[in-house]
VMD Tcl script that draws the C-alpha trace (Angstrom):
set ca {
  {9.74 33.04 12.90}
  {12.51 31.54 10.67}
  {11.72 30.50 7.09}
  {12.97 27.45 5.35}
  {12.96 26.12 1.79}
  {10.07 23.83 0.88}
  {10.80 20.28 1.67}
  {11.27 17.72 -1.09}
  {8.45 15.39 -1.95}
  {8.87 11.84 -0.53}
  {8.15 8.96 -2.97}
  {7.27 5.59 -1.52}
  {6.68 2.37 -3.49}
  {5.18 -0.55 -1.52}
  {4.72 -4.10 -2.90}
  {2.33 -6.64 -1.35}
  {4.58 -9.61 -1.73}
  {2.38 -12.61 -1.76}
  {1.25 -15.83 -3.31}
  {-0.51 -15.96 -6.76}
  {-3.95 -17.41 -7.20}
  {-7.06 -16.58 -9.13}
  {-8.76 -13.89 -7.06}
  {-12.27 -14.98 -8.08}
  {-11.64 -18.45 -6.67}
  {-11.33 -19.86 -3.08}
  {-8.64 -18.55 -0.81}
  {-5.59 -20.94 -0.83}
  {-4.28 -22.34 2.50}
  {-1.76 -24.90 1.63}
  {0.88 -25.38 -1.17}
  {0.62 -21.81 -2.22}
  {2.33 -20.74 -5.41}
  {4.87 -18.11 -5.17}
  {6.51 -18.22 -8.61}
  {6.00 -14.38 -9.03}
  {8.64 -13.77 -6.28}
  {11.37 -14.96 -8.61}
  {10.84 -11.68 -10.63}
  {11.65 -9.55 -7.66}
  {15.43 -9.41 -8.08}
  {14.86 -8.06 -11.60}
  {12.20 -5.65 -10.33}
  {14.54 -4.51 -7.52}
  {17.25 -3.83 -10.13}
  {14.81 -1.59 -11.99}
  {13.98 0.32 -8.80}
  {17.64 0.79 -7.93}
  {18.27 2.30 -11.47}
  {15.61 4.96 -10.63}
  {16.77 5.44 -7.01}
  {13.52 3.99 -5.69}
  {13.88 2.26 -2.34}
  {10.86 -0.15 -2.26}
  {9.21 -1.74 0.78}
  {8.21 -5.41 0.29}
  {5.19 -6.34 2.55}
  {5.90 -10.03 2.75}
  {3.17 -12.57 3.76}
  {3.52 -15.94 5.28}
  {3.29 -18.06 2.12}
  {6.31 -16.17 0.73}
  {8.37 -16.15 3.99}
  {7.81 -19.94 4.45}
  {9.02 -20.83 0.93}
  {12.83 -21.28 0.75}
  {13.15 -20.38 -2.98}
  {11.12 -17.20 -2.44}
  {13.23 -16.29 0.58}
  {16.37 -16.77 -1.47}
  {15.03 -14.46 -4.28}
  {14.13 -11.74 -1.79}
  {17.45 -11.95 -0.05}
  {19.11 -11.63 -3.39}
  {17.08 -8.48 -4.05}
  {17.94 -6.88 -0.77}
  {21.67 -7.57 -0.85}
  {22.42 -3.93 -1.54}
  {20.27 -2.72 1.35}
  {18.13 -0.51 -0.94}
  {14.67 -1.96 0.26}
  {12.72 -2.84 3.40}
  {10.96 -6.03 4.50}
  {7.54 -5.35 6.00}
  {4.88 -7.61 7.17}
  {1.65 -8.55 5.29}
  {-1.06 -10.67 6.89}
  {-3.15 -12.95 4.68}
  {-5.45 -14.79 7.20}
  {-6.17 -17.63 4.77}
  {-2.55 -18.84 4.36}
  {-1.12 -17.81 7.69}
  {-1.17 -20.25 10.52}
  {-2.59 -21.10 12.98}
  {-5.81 -22.02 11.05}
  {-9.31 -21.69 12.34}
  {-11.27 -23.34 9.50}
  {-11.88 -22.27 5.90}
  {-11.56 -18.54 5.34}
  {-14.73 -16.78 4.19}
  {-14.97 -13.53 2.27}
  {-15.51 -11.61 5.52}
  {-12.70 -13.37 7.37}
  {-10.28 -12.64 4.61}
  {-10.25 -9.06 5.94}
  {-8.04 -9.01 9.07}
  {-10.37 -6.45 10.90}
  {-13.17 -9.02 10.87}
  {-11.25 -11.65 12.79}
  {-11.43 -12.03 16.61}
  {-8.45 -10.52 18.41}
  {-6.92 -13.86 19.69}
  {-6.88 -15.10 16.02}
  {-5.15 -11.93 14.79}
  {-2.48 -12.09 17.70}
  {-1.79 -15.78 16.91}
  {-1.42 -15.25 13.12}
  {0.64 -11.99 13.60}
  {3.01 -13.61 16.06}
  {3.53 -16.60 13.72}
  {4.12 -14.23 10.76}
  {6.58 -12.11 12.77}
  {8.45 -15.35 13.81}
  {8.98 -16.56 10.34}
  {9.86 -13.11 8.89}
  {12.45 -12.55 11.62}
  {13.94 -15.98 11.16}
  {14.10 -15.97 7.39}
  {15.15 -12.34 6.84}
  {17.17 -11.79 10.11}
  {15.26 -8.56 10.63}
  {12.17 -7.61 12.62}
  {9.76 -5.76 10.35}
  {8.58 -2.32 11.56}
  {6.01 -1.77 8.81}
  {2.69 -3.50 8.22}
  {-0.30 -3.81 5.81}
  {-3.35 -5.98 6.30}
  {-4.35 -8.24 3.49}
  {-7.22 -6.76 1.48}
  {-6.91 -3.37 3.30}
  {-8.62 -2.04 6.30}
  {-7.66 -1.14 9.84}
  {-9.55 -0.81 13.10}
  {-8.74 -0.09 16.74}
  {-7.85 -3.52 17.86}
  {-5.45 -4.21 14.98}
  {-3.78 -0.83 15.28}
  {-3.27 -1.26 19.03}
  {-1.90 -4.70 18.55}
  {0.57 -3.44 15.91}
  {1.80 -0.73 18.27}
  {2.20 -3.14 21.08}
  {4.26 -5.44 18.79}
  {6.70 -2.55 18.04}
  {5.52 -1.57 14.55}
  {6.32 1.99 13.57}
  {4.16 2.22 10.41}
  {0.90 0.94 9.15}
  {-0.31 1.28 5.59}
  {-3.75 -0.44 5.64}
  {-5.87 2.67 4.86}
  {-7.26 2.66 1.38}
  {-8.68 6.11 0.95}
  {-12.18 6.87 -0.47}
  {-12.95 3.03 -0.35}
  {-15.70 1.11 1.38}
  {-17.35 -2.25 0.94}
  {-19.72 -4.37 3.06}
  {-16.85 -5.60 5.24}
  {-14.90 -2.36 6.08}
  {-14.65 1.23 5.22}
  {-11.72 3.76 4.80}
  {-13.93 6.71 3.87}
  {-13.12 9.93 5.56}
  {-9.46 9.07 6.31}
  {-6.75 11.62 5.90}
  {-4.90 11.37 2.59}
  {-1.46 12.53 4.04}
  {0.54 10.52 6.65}
  {-0.79 10.90 10.09}
  {-0.66 9.64 13.70}
  {-3.98 7.67 14.02}
  {-6.16 7.74 17.05}
  {-6.22 4.24 18.66}
  {-9.89 4.54 19.33}
  {-10.55 5.69 15.72}
  {-7.77 4.86 13.36}
  {-9.23 6.79 10.43}
  {-8.81 10.08 12.44}
  {-5.60 11.78 13.66}
  {-4.75 11.35 17.37}
  {-2.15 12.31 19.90}
  {-0.20 9.04 20.07}
  {3.23 8.94 18.58}
  {3.94 5.12 18.52}
  {2.70 4.30 15.03}
  {2.22 6.31 11.90}
  {-0.39 5.72 9.18}
  {0.91 6.24 5.62}
  {-2.05 5.71 3.20}
  {-1.42 4.97 -0.46}
  {-1.94 7.98 -2.76}
  {-5.50 8.24 -4.05}
  {-7.63 11.08 -5.37}
  {-9.30 12.55 -8.45}
  {-8.36 14.38 -11.62}
  {-9.81 17.51 -10.04}
  {-8.33 19.44 -7.21}
  {-11.59 19.72 -5.20}
  {-11.57 16.26 -3.77}
  {-14.43 17.04 -1.38}
  {-16.87 17.82 -4.26}
  {-15.33 15.06 -6.31}
  {-15.89 12.45 -3.69}
  {-19.51 13.50 -3.20}
  {-20.15 13.35 -6.89}
  {-18.49 9.94 -7.19}
  {-20.57 8.57 -4.36}
  {-23.74 9.84 -6.03}
  {-22.75 7.94 -9.13}
  {-22.48 4.82 -7.11}
  {-26.11 5.03 -5.76}
  {-28.69 2.65 -7.22}
  {-30.38 4.97 -9.73}
  {-27.10 6.29 -11.12}
  {-25.63 2.79 -11.45}
  {-28.33 2.01 -13.93}
  {-27.15 4.90 -16.09}
  {-23.45 3.87 -15.86}
  {-22.70 7.23 -14.37}
  {-19.28 6.40 -13.18}
  {-18.16 5.10 -16.47}
  {-19.49 8.04 -18.31}
  {-17.82 10.50 -16.11}
  {-14.54 8.52 -16.52}
  {-14.65 8.28 -20.23}
  {-15.64 11.96 -20.58}
  {-12.71 12.84 -18.33}
  {-15.08 14.91 -16.23}
  {-14.31 12.93 -13.10}
  {-11.87 10.13 -12.42}
  {-11.12 8.45 -9.17}
  {-7.51 7.30 -9.36}
  {-5.29 5.11 -7.21}
  {-1.56 5.37 -7.66}
  {-1.05 1.78 -8.73}
  {0.48 0.69 -12.11}
  {-1.92 -2.19 -12.06}
  {-5.02 -0.02 -11.98}
  {-3.99 2.84 -14.20}
  {-1.78 3.71 -17.14}
  {0.87 6.35 -17.02}
  {-1.48 9.15 -18.28}
  {-3.86 8.62 -15.23}
  {-0.98 8.10 -12.86}
  {0.52 11.45 -13.89}
  {-2.92 13.09 -13.65}
  {-3.17 12.00 -9.94}
  {0.44 13.19 -9.27}
  {-0.52 16.53 -10.82}
  {-3.51 17.06 -8.50}
  {-1.71 15.75 -5.50}
  {1.22 18.20 -5.94}
  {-1.18 21.06 -6.61}
  {-2.86 20.12 -3.28}
  {0.61 20.39 -1.67}
  {0.84 16.73 -0.72}
  {4.41 16.04 0.08}
  {4.17 12.24 0.13}
  {3.46 10.22 -3.08}
  {2.79 6.64 -2.25}
  {2.52 4.11 -5.04}
  {1.64 0.39 -4.55}
  {1.31 -2.84 -6.38}
  {1.04 -6.70 -5.89}
  {4.05 -8.87 -6.56}
  {1.65 -11.38 -8.26}
  {1.25 -8.88 -11.16}
  {4.92 -9.23 -12.07}
  {4.09 -12.46 -13.93}
  {1.43 -12.69 -16.64}
  {-2.07 -13.94 -15.87}
  {-1.48 -14.98 -12.26}
  {-4.59 -13.62 -10.56}
  {-7.02 -12.38 -13.16}
  {-6.47 -8.89 -11.79}
  {-3.80 -7.55 -14.02}
  {-4.39 -9.08 -17.46}
  {-1.63 -7.68 -19.51}
  {0.95 -9.46 -21.62}
  {4.61 -8.71 -20.49}
  {3.20 -7.43 -17.20}
  {6.56 -6.72 -15.63}
  {7.64 -4.56 -18.54}
  {4.39 -2.60 -18.50}
  {4.54 -2.06 -14.77}
  {8.07 -0.86 -14.90}
  {7.24 1.53 -17.85}
  {4.34 3.01 -15.86}
  {6.46 3.47 -12.79}
  {9.26 5.12 -14.69}
  {6.90 7.50 -16.48}
  {5.22 8.51 -13.17}
  {8.58 8.97 -11.33}
  {10.08 11.08 -14.15}
  {7.00 13.24 -14.33}
  {7.04 13.80 -10.60}
  {10.75 14.72 -10.75}
  {9.88 17.40 -13.37}
  {7.40 18.99 -10.85}
  {9.33 18.83 -7.54}
  {12.68 17.60 -5.96}
  {12.03 14.00 -4.92}
  {13.44 11.98 -2.05}
  {13.09 8.17 -2.32}
  {12.37 6.34 0.95}
  {11.24 3.06 2.15}
  {8.08 3.42 4.19}
  {9.81 3.31 7.58}
  {12.42 5.78 6.39}
  {9.62 8.04 5.29}
  {8.08 7.84 8.80}
  {11.46 8.79 10.36}
  {11.97 11.70 7.93}
  {8.43 13.05 8.44}
  {8.95 12.80 12.20}
  {12.27 14.69 11.83}
  {10.65 17.39 9.65}
  {7.93 17.84 12.18}
  {10.38 18.26 15.05}
  {12.48 20.77 12.88}
  {9.32 22.76 12.07}
  {8.40 22.89 15.74}
  {11.86 24.43 16.44}
  {11.67 26.95 13.67}
  {8.18 28.23 14.64}
}
mol new
graphics top color blue
foreach p $ca { graphics top sphere $p radius 0.5 }
foreach p [lrange $ca 0 end-1] q [lrange $ca 1 end] { graphics top cylinder $p $q radius 0.2 }
display resetview
């Protein structure tokens, strides 16, 4: 058996590039505001300064807006980013009535509606950006067998709809792998044998290396009796247990770096950060309520990347480039063993 040097760690940054609206209000269908997209050229310049090659998951409201398209094309003029597809059912024609909370999750739509919406999204993305996206993320997360199979049939190479450790009344991603994997078409939260489409989840975990025990403890804290005692909040503020997602919207640089530390100690070789483009302007959604939001997000990304680079060699990739690199590494490993 031949030995090789440990591979560098892959860093991926994905941005849900979408309309802005108050998230606690009704889902917008027409005349969607996309002012946030005007900040993307500035954000892209910041990414290029650090060497990051972001992936913009673009939805229909953005792709159908000429001003937004112009801004994105300006950002991608140096070919240092990727355009992926992002399906928001409520603002993506054809329409089938007012979108409910359940229907805002793609997995809860009938397959014919998903097909029709996805095909229209692909049409406008291909026309506006002169490229056919090969990466995808559902709006509001979640993946199931019918959606994954449809994506593979439409030629997508990468999905990133898995949100680890998360569940609600409409879908669950609990039990999914944390590292990139080839999902089973019959059970997308489990590895399978197909090699058409790879799943690359966002990085999530805890401030403790034992994720199995940590997840069980966190679930216990979410049960009805423990909720009354505010157990999750107490664990967080005492630093005994923190569930962390690698998003500069949800966490400051201290917690982002904590997650990077545990991920690297667990020998995870893909670090995947995400955010929403609507957080690049102040007060657009009620989700990220910071003043000078673009500056704060960039500061948190920089701190996290520089921390990661002190721990390991880093290779910056778009999400499809990461898929290709991981596939090549797997093939090379097979030859060496």
